N, C-alpha and C positions, 0 to 999 in steps of 0.2 A: 530966272531958272537957277536952282541951287547947283553949285559945283561940287562934285564928289571928290574926296581924296583917295589915296591908295587904300587906307584902311577900310574906307566905306565900300570901296570896289570889292576888296577881298571878302568883306562880310556878306555883300550881296552874292558873290560867287560861292561862298560856303553854303548859303542858304539854297542856291540852285542845285549844288551837289547833293545836299540833304533831300531836296524835293525829288531829285532824279535817282535816288537811292545809288549814287555813284560808289565804286569801290574805294577802299582806303588809299590806294595808290594815287588816285586823282586829287585827294586832299593834300597829300604830300607834294605832288607837283604844283599845286597852287602856292604853296608857301615857297617852294625852290624858285618859281618864276619871279616872285617879287623879290627874292634875295639876288637874283641875276640882274634885276633892273636897279640894283643898288639903293634899294629902299632903306631909309634910316632905321637905325637899331631900335628906336622906339616904335615905329610902325611894324618892324619885323617881330617884335615882342607881342605887339597887339595881335597881328596875324597869327602867331604861334597860339596865342590863347584862344582866338576865334576857331582855329583848327581844332584844338583839343575839345572845345565846347561842342563843335559840330560832330566830332567822332563820338563824343559821349552821348549826344542826343541821338546819333545814328545807332549806337549799340543798345541804348535803352529802347529804341523803336524796334530794333531787331529782336531783342529778348521779348518785348511785349507781343510782337507778332508770333514768335515762337511759342510763347505761353499760350496765346489764343489758339494757335495751330494745335498745341498739345491738349488744350482743353477740349477743343472740337474733336480731336481724334479720340480723346477719352470718353466723351459724350457718345461718338459712334460706337466705341468699344462697349460702353455700358448697354447701348441699344442692341448690339450684336449678342452680348452675353445674356441678354433678357430672353433670347430665343431658347425654345426647349431642345436641348442637346442631351445625349446620353454623356456619361462622365468622359470616356475617352475622347469624343469628339470635341467636347468642350475644352479639355486640357490642350488639344491641338490648336483650337481658336485662341486660347489665352496666350500660348507661346508665340504664335504668329503675330498677334496684335502687339505683344511687348517688343518683338523685334522691330516692327514698323514704327512703333510709338517712339523709340529712342534711337532708331537707326543704327542698330548694333548688328553683329554677324551672327549671334547665337542667342537662343533663349531655352530654358529648360525648367522643369518642375520636379522637386523631390518631396517624398512623404516619409515620415519616420515609422518604422515597424517596431512598436514598443515590445511586442511579444518576443521577438528574436533579437532585439537590442542593436539594429542597425538602421541606416537611412538609405533608401534606394530611389533611383532616378525613375519616374513614372513615364515622362514624355519629354521630347526634345524637338527643337526646330533650328535648322541651320547647321546641324551637325555634319561633320565630314568623315567621321570614323564610326566603327561599330562598338565602341567602348562606352558609350554614354547611357543609352536606354537600357534599363534593367540592371544598371550597375549598383552594387551594394556598397555603401560607403560606411566605414566604421563610425559608430556613434561617438561624439565628442571631438571630432575632427573636421577640418574644412571650414569654409566660410559659412555654411548653412548651420553648423552647431552654434555659431555666435549669434546668428539671426534668431534662432529658436530660443536660446538662452535669454535674450534681452526682453521681450521680442521687439526688435527695431531694425530698420535698414542697416546693412553694412556693405561698404564697397572698398575696392582697392584698385589703384591704377595699374598695378603690375603684381599679379597674384604670386608668382613663384619667388619674388624677392621680398615679399611683405612678411616681416617676422611677427606681426600681430596675430598672424593666422596659425592655428595648430595644424601642421601640415601632416599629410599621410601620404605613403608611397603610392597607394592606389589612385588617390584624387590627383597628385602631381603627375602621374603617368598620363591620365586623361587630359589634363591641361596642356601637356606637352604635345600630345598627339593631336589635339585640336588646334594648337598654336595660339592659345588664348593668353591675353595679358590682363586687360581691365575686366573685372567682374563686380557685379552688384546683386545682392540678394535682398528681398523684402519678405516679410512674413505674410503667409496665407492664414487668415484667422476667421473663426466664426464666434461672434461676440468678442470675448477676451482670450479665447483658447486658440493658440496657434496650432495648426495641424499640417503645415507644410511650408515650403519656400519656393518663390518664383525668382529665378535668376535671369539676368541679362549679362551678356559677355562680348567683348570685343577683342579682335585679333591684333589690336594696337594699344600701345600705352595710352590711357585716357583718364582724365580727371573729370568725373561726373559732377555737374553743377547742382546747386540746391533746388533749381527748378526740375531738373531731371529726377533727382532723388524724391521730390515731392510728387511728381508724376507717377513714378514707379510705386510709391506707397499708396496712392490713390487707386492705382490699377490693381495692386495687391488686395486692397480692401474690396474692391468691386469682385475680383476673381474669387476671393474667399466666400462671399455670399453665393455667387453663381455656383461654385463647387458643391457648397452645402445643399443648394437647391437641387442640383442635378443628383446628388446622392440620394436625397429624399425622393426624387422623381424615380430613380432607379429602384429604390426600396418599394415605392409604391406601385411601379410597374410590376416588379417581381411579386408583390402581394397580390395584385390584381390577377397576374397570370395564374398564381397558386389557387386562388379563389376560383377562377374559371375551370381549372383542371379539376378542382375538388367538386365543383358544381357539375362538371361533365361526368365524373366518376359517380357522383351521387344520383344523378338522373339515370345513368346506366345501371346502377344498383336498384334503384327503384323500379326500373323496367324489368329487371331480373326477377325482382320480388313479386311484381304483378304477375309475371309469367309463371312463376313457381306457384303462386297462390291460385292461379286458374288451374293448374295442372293438378294440385292437391284437391281442390274442390271437385274436380272431375273424377279422380280416383276414389274419393270417399263416397261421392254419389254412386259410383259404380259399385262400390263395396256394400252400401246400404241396400241397393236394389237387388242384391242377391249374387253379385259377381264373386266367383270363386278365385283362389290364387292364380290359376291359369289365365283367367280373363284380365285380372288386375295385372299380372305380369306382362301380358302382350301389351296392354294399353300404355303402361309405363315405359316399356321399350319403344313403343311408336312414338309417344309424346316426347320422350327425353333422349331418343336415339342412343339407347344404353343397352347393354347386356345384363340380364336379370336371372338370378337363381334364388329360390326360396327353399329353406330347409325347415322341418319341423324341429321341435325341442329336442327330439331324440337323434337328430341327424338324418332323418329321411328326406330324400329330395321331393318337394311337393310340386314345384313348377319351374319352368325355365323358359327364357324368351330372349331373342336377340343373339348377337355374337359374343359368346362368352366361353372360353374354353373350360372343360370340366377340370375343376381343382382336385388334387389328391385328397385323400381322407384326413391326413395329418393337418393339411391347411384349413380344412373346414372345421376341425376340432379346435385348433388354436384360434382361429378367427372367432368362433362362437364363444369360447372362454373369454377372450380379451374384450370383445364387444359388450357382452353382458356384465363383466366386471367393471367396465368403464361407464356402462349405462348411456353410452353415446356412440355414434358411428366412429369407426377407426380406419385409417388408411393402410392399406396393404400394398406390397410391391406390385408393380405393373399397372397402376392407376386403378386398383381394385379397392372398393370400400366394402366393409362389413358392418351392418347395423343390427342391433338387437330388436327383435320383434316381441314386444311385451305389453302387458296390461297390468299396471300396478306392479306388484312383485312377481307375477306369474311370468315365466319363461315360455313364451309361445313358439319361438323359432328364431331363425337368423336369415337376414337378407344379404346376399352378395351381389353387388352392382358395379358395373364399369361404364361410366359415360364415355361417349366417343371422343370427346375432347375433355379429358380429365383436368380439373381444376381443383385446387385445395379447398377453396371456401365454397364453391358451387357444389362440388361432389358431396361434401358433408350434408348440405342442405337437402340435396336431391335424395340422398340415402335416407335421411330422417323422415322426410315426408312420404316416401314410398313405404317405408317400414311402418308408419302410423297407419296407412291405408290397408296394408296387408294384415295388421292386427285385428281389423274388423271381422273378416271372414274366419281367420283362424281362431278367434275368440268365440264367435257366434255359432259356427258350423263345424268346419272340418276338424278343428283341433279340440273340440269339446270332448268327444269321445276318448281321444288319445289322452287327453289331460286326466279324465276320470280313470282310465286304465292305469296311468302312471301313479295316481294316488292309491289305488287298490293294490298295486305291487308293492309300493312303499309301506303300506299298512300291514301286508303279509309278512315282509322282513321285520317289521317292528314286533309283531306277534311271535315270530320265530325266536327272536332275541329277548323276549320278555321272560321274567321269572314266572308269570302267571300265564302259562300257555293254555291254548284250547287243547282238547285231545288231539294227539299226533295224527290220527286218521282223518279228523276233520281238516287239519292243516294241510295234509298231503292232498285231500281232494281239492281244496281252494287253489293250491299251487298247480294242479293239473289243469284247472279251468284256465289258468293264465299261461298254460303252455310250458310249465316247469315240472319236471319229474324229480321229486326229492328222493326217489329210491335209487337214483343214479348218483355216482360220486360228485360231490361239490366240495370246493374249498372255500374257506372263509378268510378274506383279506381285509386288513385295516391299514389305511394309508394316512399318515399324519404330516402335512407339510410343515417345515421348520421356517415359517415365515408368514406374512399376512397375505393370504390368498383364499379366504372363505368363499367369496362369490365364484371364483374360478373353479374351486373344487367341486362345488355343488354342480355346476354345469357340466364339468367333465365326468363326474360320477354318473350322471344321467346317460350322457352319450356312451360312456364305456360299458355300462351295465346293458344297454340296449344292444350294443354291437356284440357283446359276448353272450347274450342270451341269459343274463343273470339278474339279480336284484340289487338294489343299492339303498343306502341310508346315509345321511350326513349327520353327524353328532359331534357338537363342540369343535367344528372345524376338521374332524376327521371323516374320512369316507370309508364307510363299511360296505364291502362287497360280497355277495354269495355268487360264486362263479362255477360253471360246470368244469370238472377236472379232477385229476388224482394226485397231482404234484403241487403242493402248496409253495414249495421253494420256488419253482418255475413261475407260478402265477405271481408270487411277490416280486420277483426280478422283473417280470414283464410291466407290472404296474409301476414299479420304481422307475424303470427306464423311460416310459411314456410320459408319466406325470412330472418327473424331474425336468425332463427336456421342455415341456410345455410351460412349466411355471418359472424355470430359469434358477431355482434355488433348491436345496436338498429336500428330500421327503424320506421320512422313516416308515418302513413298511414291515409288517408282520403277517404271517399266514399260518393257518392250522387246517387240520382235516387229513384225508378227506372224510366227509360226512355223507351218509346214505339214508338218513331219516331226519324228521323234524327235531328229535331229541338231540341227536348228535350235533346238529347245526348249533344249537344253544351252548353245547359244551365246547365246541370248536371256537365259538366267539369268544368265550372267556378264557380259553387257551391263548387265543391270539392276543387278547389284552394283556395277559401275563407276559408273553413274549415281548410285547411293546414296552411294558414297564421295565423288563429285565434289560432290553436294549438301551433304554434311557439311563438305567443305572450304571450299565457297563461303559457309557460313553459312546455307543455305537449309533448315534443318531445319523440320519441321512443315509442309512444302509437298508438293506432287505434281508429278512431272515425267517426260517421256519424252524421246526425242531431239528431238522437235520443239520441246518447251518449253525444252530446254537450249540451242537455238541451235547455233552453230558448236562449242561444247564437245560437244554430242551428235554432231555429225558426226565429231569427232576420236575419241570414245570408242567409237562404233559399230563393230560388226564389218564391216558392208557399206559404210561411208562413203557414206551417201546424200546426195551433193552435190546432185543434182537436187532432192531433196525439201527440202533446206535452202534452196536458191535460191527454189523455189516458195513456201515458207512465209514467206520474208522479203521478197522484192520481186516475188513473182508477180503480183500485181494491176497493178504498173507495167509489166511486160513484156507481159502480156496487153493492156493498154490500147494500148501502142505497136504491137503487132501488129495489132490490130483497127482502129485509127484512123490508122496510119502517122504517129504522132507520135514525138517524141524526148525523152520524159520521163527514160528510163534515161540517155541521153547528157547530159542537163541535170544529173541527180544527180551523175555523174561530174564534170562540170566544176565544179559547186557545192562538192564536197568538196575537189577538187584545188586550188581558189583560197581555201581556208580559210574556207568558208561565206560567201562574198561573192557576193551576186547581181550586183553591178556588174562584178566581175572575170569572174565566169562568163559574163555577156552578151558581154564583149569577146572571151573564148575561143571562144564559140559564133558570134560575129559576128551577134548579133541585139540588139534594143532591150532595155534593162533591164526595161521593163514585161512584155515576153514572158517573161522568166525568172521574174518575180514571179508571173505567172499560171500558169506551169508548176509552180511550187513550191506554189501553192495547190491545184492539181489533185493533186499528189503527196500532200499533207496529207489530202485527201479519201479517197484510195486506201489510204494507209498508216496514217492516224490522226494525231491531232494531237501524239502524243509521238515522232514519228520522228526528231527531231533531238536528243533526249536522248543522252548520251555512249554509253551501252551499246547502245541501239538503233541509233544511227548507226554504231557500229563493225561491227555485224552486217550493215548495209545496205552499207557499203563492201566488206566481205569478200564478200558475196553478188554485188555488182557485179563484182568482180574474178573470182570463180569463173565468173560468167556469161560475162564477156568471154573468159576462157581456154577455156571449154567451147566457145563458138561458134567461136573460132579453130581449135581442134582438129577440130571437126566440119566446118568449112569446108575443111581440108587433106585430109580423108579422101576418097579417090575414090569416086564413086558406085558404081563396079563393086565396090569393096571392101565398101560397105554392102550390096550385093545378094549378096556372096559369090562374085562372078565376076572378081576382080582378076587381071591377068595377072602372073604371078610370074616374069618373065624369059623368056617365050616368044616 
């Protein structure tokens, strides 16, 4: 049997310690025991060498086991990351796995915000303060900026004292609050492009080994792929959700289209089978749960059904004009829709409709299909006669304004058949919009002429109206106010008359045209005027040269005052103007005291208004004084017998 020496015994014992994975202290005790037994220096040196070899083998074995455990954990992590997570859940899994993988106190992930120029902490695990998640870090500072710049792993055993790192007060504050020392960051990349940083941190000073750094790098690579996959999954999920929503909306829209198509088919069938506007209105109201009102082209109410308050006349006129000008349904306040009822270019009427649940898109479709159905009976039956009468009335005004008129008696007879008596006073009004509104003007003119019991004609964008009345100025003002309000821009209106026979209608028309041209030349567009408003210009342009009317409208109150009180206000006015508007010189010419002239001028201001001395008004007053004086002289020279028709002509 072989005898073992001390060295052999120690070697055998080292092997036993290695086999039992004994702690390092037992290796030291083995050598110390041999030293106490007074082992020779040569054997002690051998024993020391055996101990070092044993510890080296133990360390390598431990590292191998750690590496195997790390790789096994990394495989488990890869398997875990392969599961379908949304992005936020995945980031939490990654930070938790990183803590377990390296046995550290904290782990977190940051992403750069290139648009705003900073880095923000997206998620964190193991944090003890509220300063980390959502924290915005200045770009170009901190450990993460070095990781993204390389991109490569970067670590420090003690962050706050490491001068390699570009420090920032914000980051340093968080590191102090969390009590962190050792920090390592690895890039999160997709292919070669880094898009974030994964960090692990320990609250003790720690030197990370190459195996730990390699393990974190591998985790970063796996996490980068998983994050990109999660992002794509989120995008795909959002796209699928959007497509499902769009599909649902499309299906709902198709269902609405099918329902509207069925209702449209029903209404058209009812119209073609002889249904009148009343029947169509009731059916439309029942099918669509809507209030319905149908108006003829001239504003006459033809049918009503359902709950719809009666709108005022101005609303109907405005809605009719706007709808026919747009050639499409228009939305009005209160969930109301106005749709033109037309066939080609023919204006058949207007539909007012209010669905029970007004919706912008559905309301327009409903209004359009009901208006199309209403056009059938209005075109084929009820509105045919009205349209014919409207054409006859338009033709009558065309002939009245033509240079080649029929005999007046024949025109008067035709007018009486249409309910118009040309022997009663009528005024001729011309309205010219100062803007693009031809379609609206034609629609408005038809409605206004019907409402006023007159005739209309639209020529070159101008509305020509023959209306019952004796005051052309008042008629012009009424037309101007209504049409300007409806169109929303200025309208120039002139008027002439009154006319009481077909021939005078023709002359009044050309007189109104002259007034319109004069207003344009004077720059008075957007106003209304007749001979009275135009003053002496109206006297010059009028066919009858109504001098007496001009005098009365200009200085009539002064003449009446003189006649009733036997005063000399008119004579004082003459003297005042002849002396260059000087009360003193006027008093000398009249041989009265200056105070008398002053009192008379005050009375004149009361009668003519405070602006009678303005240049334009003063000019008309002087012209009226001269015409009045000439008229008085001529009347004074006329023998009374001539006025009575009994003058002696040489007998």
